[in-house]
Residue, then its C-alpha position, 0 to 999 in steps of 0.5 A: x798709407x793711413x791706417x784703417x780704423x777698426x769697427x770699434x774705433x769707427x764706432x767711437x768716432x761716430x758717437x763722438x761726432x754725433x755728440x759734438x754736433x749736438x753740443x754745437x747745436x744746443x749751445x747756439x739754439x738751446x736744448x729744447x730747440x734742437x731735434x734729433x733730425x737736426x743733430x743727425x744732419x749736423x753730424x752728416x749721418x742718418x737719424x737711425x745711426x743716432x739711435x745706435x748710440x743714444x736712446x734719445x736726446x735725453x740719453x745724449x744729455x746724460x752722456x755728458x756725465x761721462x764726459x764730466x767724469x773724464x774731465x775730473x780724472x784729467x784735472x786731478x792728474x794735473x794737480x796731484x803733485x802740487x804740495x798743498x791742499x789749497x793749490x790742488x783744489x784751486x787748480x783742480x777747479x780751474x782745469x775742470x772748469x776750463x774743460x766744462x766751459x768748452x763743452x758749453x753752458x747750454x748742455x749743463x743747463x739741460x743736464x741740471x734741469x733734467x736732474x731736478x726732475x729725477x728721483x735719483x739725483x745722478x749729478x751728485x752720485x758718490x761713485x762719480x770721478x769728481x768725488x774720488x778726486x776731491x777725496x784725494x785732494x782732501x787727503x792732501x789737506x789732512x797730510x799738510x795739516x791744512x784740514x782738521x781730521x776732526x771732520x771726515x772727508x764727506x764733510x769737506x766734500x759736501x762743502x766743495x760740491x755745494x760750492x761747485x754747484x752754486x757756481x754752475x747754477x749761477x753760470x746757467x742763469x747769468x748773462x752773456x758777460x759772465x766769465x765762468x772760468x775767471x769767476x770760478x778761479x777767483x771764488x775758488x781761491x777765496x773758498x779754499x782759503x776759507x776752508x783752511x782758516x775755518x777748519x785747519x788743523x794748525x794755527x795760522 
């Protein structure tokens, strides 16, 4: 006999279904061309149910930040035992970008667009999981001597975040033939090696 979901568990399922329906519609039609009515219909739920979980379509976009934080945590868990900074960073970006690509380019495009108009930039907030993960990866670089302690972790994090955002913005503006994961993996290897060559604590 199938176990009956608790009210809390059912609420999580409903919210996830609404979000997934929105992702599918936004990816195929674009953010501006999708209405709350479209999302509710796609999720097989009432419009009023949508508002139980999201204040607006914009609020749904912001929920993606939570999803990205989960991606950051999962990606770091997969690489934390790798022996070098280079391996951790390159593989972290690979796993994270695979999951981000699965969510879709259109939702990222909408999120970045909203971020540009906000006074408080929610994409680059230091309490987010990506910053915590990158800090730990940089600590590995200090331990192995791949990175010099002459520069603090905020210096390296800024460089890495700029690199990541550059890839994301390029993906959002590239044509259909652009392969996000494949390109980011190639560029991440070059970037990580460049960091070590430029800022390494030991001679190469």
